[in-house]
C-alpha positions in Angstrom: 69.0 192.0 131.9 66.5 190.3 134.1 68.0 188.0 136.7 65.2 185.6 136.0 65.9 183.4 132.8 63.2 183.3 130.3 61.2 180.1 129.8 62.8 179.8 126.2 66.3 179.8 127.6 65.5 177.3 130.3 64.1 175.0 127.6 67.0 175.2 125.6 69.3 174.2 128.5 67.1 171.3 129.3 67.1 170.2 125.8 71.0 170.3 125.6 71.0 168.3 128.8 68.9 165.7 127.6 70.8 165.4 124.3 74.0 165.1 126.2 72.7 162.4 128.5 71.4 160.4 125.7 74.9 160.5 124.1 76.4 159.2 127.3 73.8 156.4 127.4 74.4 155.3 124.1 78.0 155.0 124.7 77.6 152.9 127.9 75.1 150.5 126.1 77.7 149.5 123.3 77.5 145.8 123.7 80.7 143.9 124.5 81.4 141.0 122.5 80.5 137.7 124.4 79.1 139.5 127.2 77.3 136.5 128.5 80.1 134.3 127.9 82.5 136.7 129.8 80.1 136.9 132.6 79.9 133.3 133.0 83.7 133.0 133.2 83.8 135.8 135.4 81.4 133.8 137.9 83.7 130.9 138.1 85.6 130.1 141.2 89.4 130.6 139.9 91.1 131.0 143.2 94.6 132.4 143.4 96.7 129.7 142.0 97.3 128.8 138.3 94.6 126.8 136.5 96.2 124.2 134.5 94.4 123.4 131.0 95.0 119.8 129.8 94.1 117.8 126.9 93.8 113.9 127.3 96.6 111.4 128.2 98.6 110.2 125.3 97.8 113.3 123.6 97.5 113.6 119.9 97.7 117.1 118.1 94.3 118.3 118.8 94.6 117.6 122.6 97.9 119.6 122.7 96.8 122.4 120.6 93.3 122.9 122.0 94.9 123.3 125.5 97.6 125.7 124.3 95.1 128.0 122.4 92.4 127.9 125.1 94.9 128.7 127.9 96.1 131.6 125.8 92.6 132.8 125.4 92.0 132.5 129.2 95.1 134.5 130.0 94.2 137.2 127.3 90.9 137.7 129.4 92.9 138.0 132.7 92.8 134.5 134.1 95.9 132.9 135.4 96.0 129.7 133.0 98.6 127.7 131.7 98.7 124.5 129.3 100.4 121.4 130.5 100.8 117.7 128.9 99.9 114.9 131.1 102.2 112.4 128.9 104.6 112.6 126.0 103.4 113.8 122.6 103.4 111.6 119.6 105.3 111.9 116.3 102.6 113.9 114.3 102.7 116.7 117.1 106.5 116.8 117.2 106.5 117.1 113.5 103.7 120.1 113.4 105.1 121.8 116.2 108.5 122.3 114.6 107.1 122.8 111.1 104.8 125.7 112.2 107.2 126.8 115.1 105.2 126.6 118.3 106.1 125.5 121.7 104.8 122.2 123.4 103.4 122.5 126.9 105.6 121.4 129.7 105.0 117.8 131.1 103.1 117.7 134.4 101.9 114.1 134.9 99.9 114.6 138.1 98.1 117.3 140.0 97.4 118.0 144.0 94.2 117.9 145.4 92.0 121.2 144.8 94.0 122.1 141.7 91.8 124.0 139.3 91.7 122.4 136.0 90.3 123.1 132.5 89.8 120.1 130.2 90.1 120.1 126.6 89.4 117.1 124.0 88.2 114.6 126.6 85.4 113.9 129.0 86.5 110.8 130.8 88.5 110.5 134.1 90.3 107.7 132.7 91.9 110.0 130.1 92.6 112.8 132.5 95.8 113.8 134.2 96.4 111.8 137.5 94.9 113.6 140.4 91.9 115.0 138.4 89.2 113.2 140.6 90.5 115.4 143.4 90.7 118.5 141.7 88.4 121.3 140.9 87.1 121.0 137.2 86.2 124.6 136.2 85.5 124.1 132.4 85.4 121.3 129.7 86.0 122.2 126.0 85.1 118.9 124.0 83.9 117.3 120.8 83.1 113.9 122.1 79.8 112.3 123.5 79.5 113.0 127.4 81.7 110.5 129.3 81.9 109.8 133.0 82.7 113.5 133.8 79.0 114.6 133.7 78.5 118.0 132.2 76.1 119.1 135.0 79.1 118.7 137.6 81.2 121.4 135.9 80.5 125.0 136.0 81.2 125.7 132.3 81.0 123.3 129.4 81.2 123.8 125.7 81.0 120.4 124.0 80.0 120.4 120.3 80.0 117.3 117.8 82.5 118.8 115.2 85.7 117.4 113.7 88.3 119.3 116.1 88.4 120.8 119.5 90.5 123.6 118.2 87.3 124.7 115.9 85.3 125.0 119.1 88.2 127.2 120.5 88.4 129.1 117.3 84.6 129.9 118.0 85.3 131.0 121.4 87.9 133.7 120.3 85.3 134.9 117.7 82.5 135.2 120.0 84.7 137.0 122.7 86.0 139.3 120.1 89.6 138.3 120.9 92.1 138.7 117.9 93.6 135.4 117.0 97.6 136.4 116.4 99.6 134.3 114.0 100.9 132.1 116.5 97.6 131.1 117.8 96.4 130.6 114.3 99.2 128.1 113.6 98.2 126.3 116.9 94.5 126.1 116.0 95.2 125.2 112.3 97.5 122.2 113.4 94.7 120.8 115.6 91.9 121.2 112.9 94.2 119.7 110.0 95.0 116.8 112.2 91.7 115.8 113.5 89.8 116.3 110.4 92.8 115.0 108.2 92.6 118.3 106.0 88.6 118.3 106.3 88.5 114.9 104.7 87.1 112.9 107.6 83.3 112.1 108.1 83.3 113.9 111.4 84.2 117.4 109.7 81.6 119.9 110.1 80.8 123.7 108.7 82.7 125.3 111.7 85.7 123.1 111.0 85.8 124.4 107.3 85.1 127.9 108.2 88.1 127.9 110.8 90.3 126.1 108.3 89.8 128.5 105.4 90.2 131.6 107.8 93.5 130.5 109.5 95.0 129.3 106.1 94.2 132.5 104.6 95.5 134.6 107.7 99.0 132.6 107.5 99.0 132.5 103.7 99.6 128.8 103.7 97.3 128.1 100.7 100.3 126.7 98.7 101.7 124.8 101.6 98.6 123.2 103.5 98.4 120.3 101.2 102.2 119.4 101.8 101.7 120.0 105.7 98.6 117.7 105.8 100.5 114.9 103.9 103.7 115.2 106.1 101.5 115.2 109.1 99.7 112.1 108.0 103.1 110.3 107.2 104.2 111.2 110.7 101.1 110.0 112.4 101.3 106.6 110.6 105.0 106.0 110.8 105.7 103.2 113.3 109.4 102.8 112.4 111.7 101.8 115.4 108.5 101.3 117.7 107.7 98.0 119.5 104.2 96.6 118.8 103.1 97.6 122.3 104.3 101.2 121.7 102.3 101.0 118.3 99.2 100.0 120.2 99.6 102.8 122.7 100.6 105.6 120.0 97.1 106.8 119.9 95.3 105.2 122.7 92.4 106.3 125.1 91.0 104.6 128.2 87.3 104.5 129.4 85.4 103.4 132.5 81.9 102.2 131.2 79.6 100.6 133.7 82.4 99.6 135.8 84.2 98.1 132.8 87.8 99.1 132.1 88.3 99.6 128.5 91.5 100.4 126.3 90.8 101.8 122.7 93.7 102.2 120.2 93.5 104.2 117.0 95.9 102.9 114.2 96.4 103.1 110.5 98.0 100.6 107.9 98.4 100.2 104.3 96.1 97.6 102.8 98.9 95.5 101.3 100.5 95.2 104.8 97.2 95.0 106.8 97.1 91.2 107.5 100.5 90.7 109.2 99.8 94.1 110.9 96.6 92.9 112.5 98.4 89.6 113.4 101.0 91.7 115.3 98.4 93.8 117.1 96.3 90.9 118.2 99.4 89.2 119.6 100.4 92.2 121.7 96.9 92.9 123.1 97.2 90.7 125.9 100.5 92.4 127.1 99.0 95.9 126.7 95.7 94.9 128.3 97.7 93.7 131.5 100.1 96.7 131.5 97.2 99.1 131.4 94.9 97.1 133.9 92.1 97.0 131.5 89.1 94.4 131.0 88.6 94.8 127.4 90.9 96.1 124.5 89.9 97.3 121.3 91.7 98.9 118.3 90.4 100.5 115.0 92.8 100.4 112.1 92.0 102.7 109.1 92.5 100.7 105.8 94.8 102.9 103.6 94.8 102.3 100.0 96.7 104.3 97.1 94.8 107.2 96.0 93.7 106.3 92.5 93.9 110.0 91.3 97.4 110.5 90.1 97.1 114.4 90.4 96.4 114.3 94.3 100.1 114.0 95.1 99.2 115.6 98.4 97.0 112.7 99.5 99.0 109.5 98.4 96.7 107.3 100.5 93.0 107.4 101.3 90.9 105.5 104.0 88.9 102.6 102.7 87.1 100.8 105.4 87.9 100.2 109.0 89.2 97.1 110.7 88.2 96.6 114.3 90.2 94.2 116.5 89.3 92.9 119.8 90.7 91.0 122.9 89.1 90.1 126.3 86.0 88.5 127.8 82.8 89.9 126.2 84.7 91.9 123.5 83.6 89.5 120.6 79.9 89.9 121.3 80.4 93.6 121.4 82.4 93.7 118.1 80.1 91.7 116.3 77.0 93.5 117.4 78.5 96.7 116.0 80.2 95.3 112.7 78.7 91.8 112.1 80.4 88.5 112.1 84.2 88.3 112.6 86.4 87.7 109.6 88.6 85.7 111.9 89.1 85.4 115.7 89.5 88.9 117.0 88.9 90.7 113.6 85.8 92.5 112.3 85.6 94.9 109.5 83.2 97.7 107.9 83.4 99.3 104.7 82.7 102.7 106.6 85.5 105.1 107.5 84.8 105.4 111.3 86.4 107.5 113.9 87.0 106.4 117.6 84.5 108.9 118.7 81.8 107.3 116.5 82.5 103.9 117.9 82.8 104.7 121.6 79.1 105.5 121.9 78.0 102.3 120.4 80.3 100.3 122.9 78.9 102.5 125.8 75.4 101.6 124.8 76.0 97.9 124.6 77.8 97.9 128.1 75.1 99.8 129.8 
């Protein structure tokens, strides 16, 4: 045989080489789920210490569960993150964590300078863990209008006007291709049920419904979710054994708007008990305002009426309008600009069912 390969043999060898290289190239070019998202996370200044993930002060269910689930997502991606709580949990959170069986974050009320933070479910310094102004905020995952922590100052922001922060976290898992295990599914579902009141609140969006349906199916809770929601609502509206100041602060947030320090409570009361309840809350407002060092105090009170549908045993009460109470210099003008003339001193009313995150932007506009 000639020592020189024929042109045909050379052509065949080159063809095989080209096919082989093409297969390698195709394998290498398989897209990674959420590649751009992952690249953005990898570009953050993580440092070597633990990054703490916090919901807002006086945390509700969504604040606790969004911080827990997002911290777990970051750990799954290889980042040293841990959820913490900046203050004690409320009764609804206590109930659902026991019912579904997940652990509450440890309490850590302040952080040192240059601690790295991820914020969930809030966008105002007044709601942050103490020390946040001197910390390094790497991310913000939130569903409120932009507060006094500007998006532009944070390397990564995911802020969407949906019903629950947990729905945004759910989206993140899906976009990154990270599996949601049953424990995380319970945590995410708790936040969504609470902040959308089982998809009934006006702030509920499509992603909330999609996440809810997927998580309920994964956990096989179709026959239990109505009862879970009812029990959560009862825990949230249960003020037994609490002082009036504790009630006012049971679901409370603070804001600094154009140098005015604002406190804002979110409450609920049965229609038949509303008049004396409002009187008690108005009476305690001066004490709470002084205790918290606020210039203005507001609270919305959801008006709960008996559900006229006798078959809806899972929802014994429905929201029918919102009372809005106020105390402090300038608060009457703000309340009446939003809701019209006062029913009596310190009290306005709207037939709409409004959430705090729908009212705060209106207050902000009037104060700026």
